[in-house]
C-alpha positions, -999 to +999 in steps of 0.1 A: -267-161-262-263-174-222-274-147-206-304-137-231-320-171-221-320-162-186-328-133-187-349-129-216-332-113-250-342-073-245-331-071-215-301-090-225-294-062-253-299-036-226-276-052-198-250-056-225-253-018-238-250-005-204-216-029-194-202-015-231-204+020-222-197+016-184-163-003-199-158+025-229-155+054-206-132+041-183-109+031-213-113+067-230-104+084-197-073+061-198-068+071-233-066+107-228-042+107-202-019+081-224-030+108-249-013+139-231+010+121-216+025+104-247+026+137-265+007+114-291+001+077-289-037+084-300-046+047-302-068+034-276-082+071-277-093+054-315-107+018-305-130+037-279-141+057-309-148+027-332-164+014-304-185+033-292-192+036-334-205+004-337-227+003-300-246+031-321-248+016-356-255-019-342-295-022-349-303-050-320-286-076-338-275-100-311-285-130-328 
């Protein structure tokens, strides 16, 4: 909300999407490392998968 006041709603939405993607990919890589080292702990990968799906499902709902 603060960002949209400063740079506009459309640009703020794009910035939030880029920040979210830039955060999800390193977390997913860490999730793979944890999965292989712990031989079955996939919780971090599940969270990343959920975040990606919620990002794709969102229809510009930045209210």
